[in-house]
C-alpha positions as a printed NumPy array, in Angstrom:
array([[ -6.892, -82.582,  39.72 ],
       [ -5.841, -79.291,  38.175],
       [ -4.711, -76.551,  40.466],
       [ -6.343, -73.151,  39.993],
       [ -3.908, -70.41 ,  38.951],
       [ -3.785, -67.112,  40.759],
       [ -2.565, -64.011,  39.012],
       [ -1.073, -60.921,  40.597],
       [ -3.066, -58.488,  38.466],
       [ -6.437, -60.272,  38.856],
       [ -8.949, -58.119,  40.711],
       [-11.732, -60.726,  40.665],
       [-14.18 , -58.885,  38.405],
       [-16.166, -60.813,  35.799],
       [-15.635, -59.468,  32.29 ],
       [-18.03 , -61.8  ,  30.468],
       [-20.21 , -64.418,  32.137],
       [-19.665, -67.716,  30.3  ],
       [-21.639, -69.902,  32.695],
       [-24.666, -70.215,  30.388],
       [-22.736, -71.495,  27.37 ],
       [-22.743, -75.13 ,  26.339],
       [-20.394, -77.008,  24.06 ],
       [-21.877, -77.554,  20.575],
       [-22.905, -81.05 ,  19.565],
       [-21.352, -82.086,  16.304],
       [-23.322, -85.265,  15.562],
       [-26.827, -84.662,  16.905],
       [-28.005, -81.041,  16.96 ],
       [-29.592, -79.987,  20.204],
       [-33.208, -78.958,  20.238],
       [-34.167, -75.323,  20.572],
       [-36.33 , -76.099,  23.597],
       [-33.42 , -77.433,  25.618],
       [-31.27 , -74.335,  25.153],
       [-31.154, -72.148,  28.217],
       [-32.158, -68.593,  27.537],
       [-29.661, -65.925,  28.553],
       [-30.696, -63.659,  31.411],
       [-32.388, -60.427,  30.472],
       [-30.064, -57.418,  30.422],
       [-30.522, -54.936,  33.239],
       [-32.817, -52.025,  32.379],
       [-31.055, -48.89 ,  31.248],
       [-31.507, -45.809,  33.374],
       [-33.77 , -43.218,  31.745],
       [-32.031, -40.317,  30.061],
       [-32.409, -36.984,  31.755],
       [-33.072, -34.895,  28.684],
       [-34.868, -37.268,  26.335],
       [-36.65 , -35.269,  23.61 ],
       [-40.393, -35.71 ,  23.538],
       [-40.452, -35.517,  19.745],
       [-37.201, -36.794,  18.21 ],
       [-38.281, -35.842,  14.684],
       [-38.311, -32.16 ,  15.547],
       [-35.16 , -30.177,  14.951],
       [-33.103, -29.373,  18.032],
       [-30.447, -26.728,  18.549],
       [-27.541, -29.043,  17.733],
       [-29.066, -30.422,  14.538],
       [-28.18 , -29.359,  11.004],
       [-30.435, -27.239,   8.873],
       [-31.912, -28.661,   5.688],
       [-29.398, -26.736,   3.57 ],
       [-26.419, -28.007,   5.606],
       [-27.748, -31.564,   5.473],
       [-28.075, -31.329,   1.677],
       [-24.53 , -29.968,   1.324],
       [-23.079, -32.759,   3.481],
       [-25.044, -35.409,   1.565],
       [-23.828, -34.12 ,  -1.801],
       [-20.241, -33.936,  -0.525],
       [-20.445, -37.565,   0.652],
       [-21.865, -38.684,  -2.708],
       [-19.157, -36.742,  -4.553],
       [-16.433, -38.375,  -2.438],
       [-17.895, -41.851,  -3.008],
       [-18.074, -41.289,  -6.771],
       [-14.497, -40.025,  -6.807],
       [-13.228, -43.103,  -4.973],
       [-15.284, -45.39 ,  -7.219],
       [-13.926, -43.592, -10.291],
       [-10.359, -44.135,  -9.153],
       [-11.024, -47.867,  -8.737],
       [-12.694, -48.108, -12.149],
       [ -9.84 , -46.185, -13.784],
       [ -7.327, -48.499, -12.113],
       [ -9.222, -51.568, -13.347],
       [ -9.347, -50.199, -16.904],
       [ -5.623, -49.434, -16.862],
       [ -4.901, -52.92 , -15.511],
       [ -6.967, -54.537, -18.275],
       [ -5.242, -52.408, -20.932],
       [ -1.83 , -53.349, -19.541],
       [ -2.728, -57.046, -19.588],
       [ -3.988, -56.77 , -23.172],
       [ -0.787, -54.996, -24.225],
       [  1.387, -57.554, -22.448],
       [ -0.347, -60.768, -23.574],
       [ -2.23 , -59.603, -26.641]])
């Protein structure tokens, strides 16, 4: 019989409950009806300042102009990065053609 190890830094808390897991069957798949359902997660406490209408603009939100500027800056950055990759691929193809062609 295996002896249970004790660790000096173990405080006894459960990080992840693994009691509901079963070993997978490799030959015959188990039926969906026989699988135990995991327990429902505990309900989250309600937020104190939940907005009644989340689609309305709050004080911390961006204006339409700022949102447009940030969107265009993100698109410009993505196109720049994509352009660098495409340029690198073209240069690689040209180098291969010059080397083996």
